[in-house]
C-alpha positions in Angstrom: 78.2 -45.3 45.7 80.3 -42.8 47.6 79.5 -39.9 45.1 75.9 -39.9 46.1 76.7 -39.6 49.8 79.4 -37.0 49.6 77.3 -33.9 50.1 79.5 -31.9 52.6 82.1 -30.8 50.1 83.3 -27.2 49.5 81.7 -25.9 46.4 78.8 -28.2 46.6 78.2 -32.0 46.7 80.4 -34.3 44.7 77.4 -35.1 42.3 76.7 -31.4 41.8 80.3 -30.7 40.8 80.5 -33.7 38.5 77.2 -32.7 36.9 78.3 -29.1 36.3 81.6 -30.0 34.7 80.2 -32.8 32.5 77.3 -30.7 31.3 79.6 -27.8 30.4 81.6 -30.2 28.1 78.5 -31.4 26.4 76.9 -28.0 26.1 80.0 -26.7 24.4 79.3 -28.8 21.3 76.1 -27.0 20.2 77.5 -23.7 21.5 80.5 -23.9 19.2 78.3 -24.8 16.3 76.0 -21.8 17.0 79.0 -19.4 17.3 80.3 -20.7 14.0 77.0 -20.1 12.3 76.7 -16.6 13.7 80.2 -15.8 12.5 79.4 -17.2 9.1 76.3 -15.1 8.8 78.1 -12.0 9.9 80.9 -12.6 7.3 78.4 -13.1 4.5 78.0 -9.5 3.3 75.4 -9.8 0.4 75.8 -7.3 -2.3 73.2 -4.6 -2.6 70.6 -5.2 -5.3 71.9 -2.2 -7.3 75.4 -3.6 -7.3 74.1 -6.8 -9.0 72.6 -5.0 -12.0 75.9 -5.2 -14.0 79.3 -6.8 -13.8 82.5 -4.9 -14.3 84.2 -5.3 -17.6 87.5 -7.3 -17.2 89.1 -5.9 -20.4 88.5 -3.6 -23.3 85.7 -4.4 -25.8 86.4 -6.7 -28.7 87.2 -4.9 -31.9 84.0 -4.7 -33.9 85.3 -3.2 -37.1 86.7 -5.5 -39.8 90.4 -4.7 -39.1 91.8 -7.0 -41.6 89.8 -5.4 -44.5 91.3 -2.0 -44.1 93.2 -0.6 -47.0 93.5 -2.4 -50.3 91.7 -5.7 -50.9 93.9 -8.8 -50.2 96.0 -9.6 -53.3 98.3 -12.4 -52.2 97.4 -16.0 -51.2 98.5 -15.4 -47.6 96.4 -12.2 -47.3 93.3 -13.9 -48.7 93.7 -16.7 -46.1 94.0 -14.1 -43.3 90.9 -12.4 -44.5 88.9 -15.6 -44.5 90.2 -16.6 -41.1 89.3 -13.3 -39.6 85.6 -13.9 -40.3 85.9 -17.4 -39.0 87.4 -16.3 -35.7 84.8 -13.7 -35.0 82.0 -16.2 -35.5 83.8 -19.2 -33.9 81.8 -18.9 -30.6 78.5 -18.9 -32.4 78.6 -22.5 -33.6 80.0 -25.8 -32.3 83.1 -27.3 -33.7 83.5 -31.1 -34.2 86.8 -31.9 -32.5 88.7 -35.0 -33.7 91.5 -36.7 -31.9 94.0 -34.4 -33.6 92.0 -31.2 -32.8 89.8 -29.0 -34.9 92.6 -27.4 -36.9 95.7 -28.6 -38.7 99.1 -27.1 -37.7 99.0 -24.8 -40.8 95.5 -23.6 -40.0 96.6 -22.9 -36.4 99.4 -20.8 -37.7 96.9 -18.7 -39.8 94.5 -18.6 -36.9 97.2 -17.1 -34.7 97.9 -14.4 -37.4 94.2 -13.5 -37.6 93.9 -13.5 -33.8 96.7 -10.9 -33.5 94.7 -8.7 -35.9 91.3 -9.2 -34.2 92.3 -9.1 -30.5 94.1 -6.4 -28.6 97.2 -7.3 -26.5 95.2 -7.0 -23.3 92.4 -9.3 -24.6 95.0 -11.9 -25.6 96.5 -11.8 -22.1 93.1 -12.3 -20.5 92.4 -15.3 -22.7 95.9 -16.7 -21.9 95.3 -16.3 -18.2 92.0 -18.2 -18.4 93.8 -21.1 -20.0 96.6 -21.0 -17.5 94.1 -20.9 -14.6 92.3 -24.0 -16.0 95.6 -25.8 -16.3 96.6 -24.9 -12.8 93.2 -26.1 -11.5 93.5 -29.4 -13.3 97.0 -29.9 -11.9 95.9 -28.9 -8.4 93.0 -31.4 -8.5 95.3 -34.2 -9.4 97.6 -33.3 -6.4 94.6 -33.2 -4.0 93.5 -36.6 -5.1 96.9 -38.1 -4.5 98.6 -39.0 -1.1 100.7 -35.8 -1.5 97.5 -33.7 -1.2 96.5 -35.1 2.2 97.9 -32.2 4.3 96.1 -29.7 2.1 92.7 -31.4 1.9 90.1 -30.0 4.3 88.2 -33.2 4.9 84.7 -33.2 6.2 85.7 -34.9 9.5 88.5 -32.3 10.0 86.2 -29.4 9.4 83.5 -30.7 11.8 86.1 -31.3 14.4 87.5 -27.8 14.1 84.1 -26.3 14.4 82.3 -28.5 16.9 84.8 -30.6 18.9 87.4 -28.1 20.0 90.0 -28.6 17.4 93.0 -28.2 17.1 92.9 -29.8 20.6 90.0 -32.1 19.8 88.0 -33.0 22.8 86.2 -36.1 21.4 87.4 -38.4 24.2 86.5 -35.8 26.8 83.0 -35.3 25.3 82.3 -39.0 25.2 83.5 -39.5 28.7 81.3 -36.7 30.0 78.2 -38.1 28.2 78.8 -41.7 29.3 79.6 -40.7 32.9 76.4 -38.8 33.4 74.3 -41.6 32.0 76.2 -44.1 34.2 75.7 -42.1 37.3 72.0 -41.6 36.5 71.5 -45.3 36.0 73.3 -46.2 39.2 71.3 -43.6 41.1 68.1 -45.6 40.6 69.4 -48.1 43.2 72.1 -46.2 45.2 71.0 -42.5 45.5 69.1 -42.6 48.7 69.0 -38.8 48.8 67.4 -38.5 45.4 69.9 -35.9 44.2 70.4 -37.3 40.7 66.7 -37.8 39.8 65.9 -34.1 40.0 68.7 -33.4 37.6 67.7 -36.0 35.0 65.4 -33.6 33.0 68.3 -31.2 32.6 70.7 -33.9 31.5 68.2 -35.3 29.1 67.4 -31.9 27.5 71.2 -31.2 27.2 71.8 -34.5 25.4 68.8 -34.0 23.1 69.9 -30.5 22.1 73.5 -31.7 21.5 72.3 -34.6 19.3 69.8 -32.5 17.3 72.2 -29.6 16.8 75.1 -31.8 15.7 72.9 -33.9 13.4 71.4 -30.9 11.6 74.9 -29.3 11.3 76.6 -32.3 9.8 73.7 -33.0 7.4 73.8 -29.4 6.1 77.5 -28.6 6.1 78.8 -28.1 2.6 81.7 -30.2 1.4 84.9 -28.2 0.9 86.2 -28.1 -2.6 89.5 -29.7 -1.6 87.8 -32.8 -0.1 88.1 -35.0 -3.2 87.5 -38.3 -1.3 84.2 -37.3 0.5 81.4 -39.8 0.6 77.9 -39.2 2.1 78.5 -41.7 4.9 81.3 -39.4 6.2 78.6 -37.3 7.7 78.0 -40.0 10.4 81.3 -41.7 10.6 84.5 -41.4 12.7 84.4 -39.0 15.6 81.0 -37.7 14.5 79.4 -41.2 14.7 81.2 -41.8 18.0 79.6 -38.8 19.7 76.2 -39.3 18.1 76.3 -42.9 19.2 77.2 -42.0 22.7 74.4 -39.6 22.9 71.9 -42.1 21.6 73.0 -44.8 24.1 72.8 -42.4 27.0 69.4 -41.1 26.0 68.2 -44.7 25.8 69.4 -45.3 29.4 67.7 -42.1 30.7 64.4 -42.8 28.8 64.2 -46.4 29.8 65.3 -45.8 33.4 63.4 -42.6 34.2 60.5 -42.5 31.7 58.1 -44.1 34.2 58.9 -41.5 36.7 58.6 -38.5 34.3 55.9 -36.8 36.2 57.5 -37.2 39.6 60.9 -35.9 38.6 59.5 -33.0 36.4 60.4 -34.5 33.0 58.2 -32.9 30.4 56.4 -35.1 27.8 58.0 -33.1 24.9 61.5 -33.7 26.2 60.9 -37.4 26.8 59.3 -37.8 23.3 62.3 -36.1 21.7 64.6 -38.6 23.4 62.6 -41.6 22.5 62.3 -40.4 18.9 66.1 -40.2 18.7 66.7 -43.7 20.0 63.7 -45.3 18.3 61.7 -46.2 21.4 58.0 -46.4 21.3 55.8 -44.5 23.8 57.0 -41.5 25.7 
């Protein structure tokens, strides 16, 4: 092969230049992941232990006094109902309510409950309770949208997040990464018969270590990355499918080529046992 004989080229031999460029593409995968993890750690600013002792109050305290019993005792039927409902509302959270299809209260009871609520809760407290209900309604509606085809542009899918972190998104380099991996493995395999100068053999340990590190780093990362809350269609197999599976598969195949082709020459080419063992473990080969 001409590449192995082209040694008098400006900037180094043809093989050296190919090796440098391809290794850089592969090395960028674990480098991007590492940079992301460093940035995540820097951005996670844990609160001081003293700051966790208490939480801020979001509104004024509930009225403790029996507001509806002020003044004269209730004399009319409506006042007596309000008085009874006042006690019910204040103790409502202390015991479960059996809810039927029509709800726990009749329309008339709800009317009296609202009257009692106005006496027991301040305006600010009623606003907070209303906001909580609105937030839940918004969340339910948002979840329905995210599960529908309309939500696709807003979903941060697992594959999309991995690509943006590890593969150079928005200009994803998956094809370039796979080509770099496959090219180095192909050149290494061909060199066994065609590289009369032995250039490639001395670089095989570096290639193998680079592939092992890329495979291990990517595998650990995709297995530990948390699923984004908008990814409503996530399944566990997504961790090894699509572009992720393509790159991991390319690394596995290339490591097999290197381990099978150069394993017997490990001592002669400076390939350490631990590196060869790591490669054979990934591809499921015995020995090493």
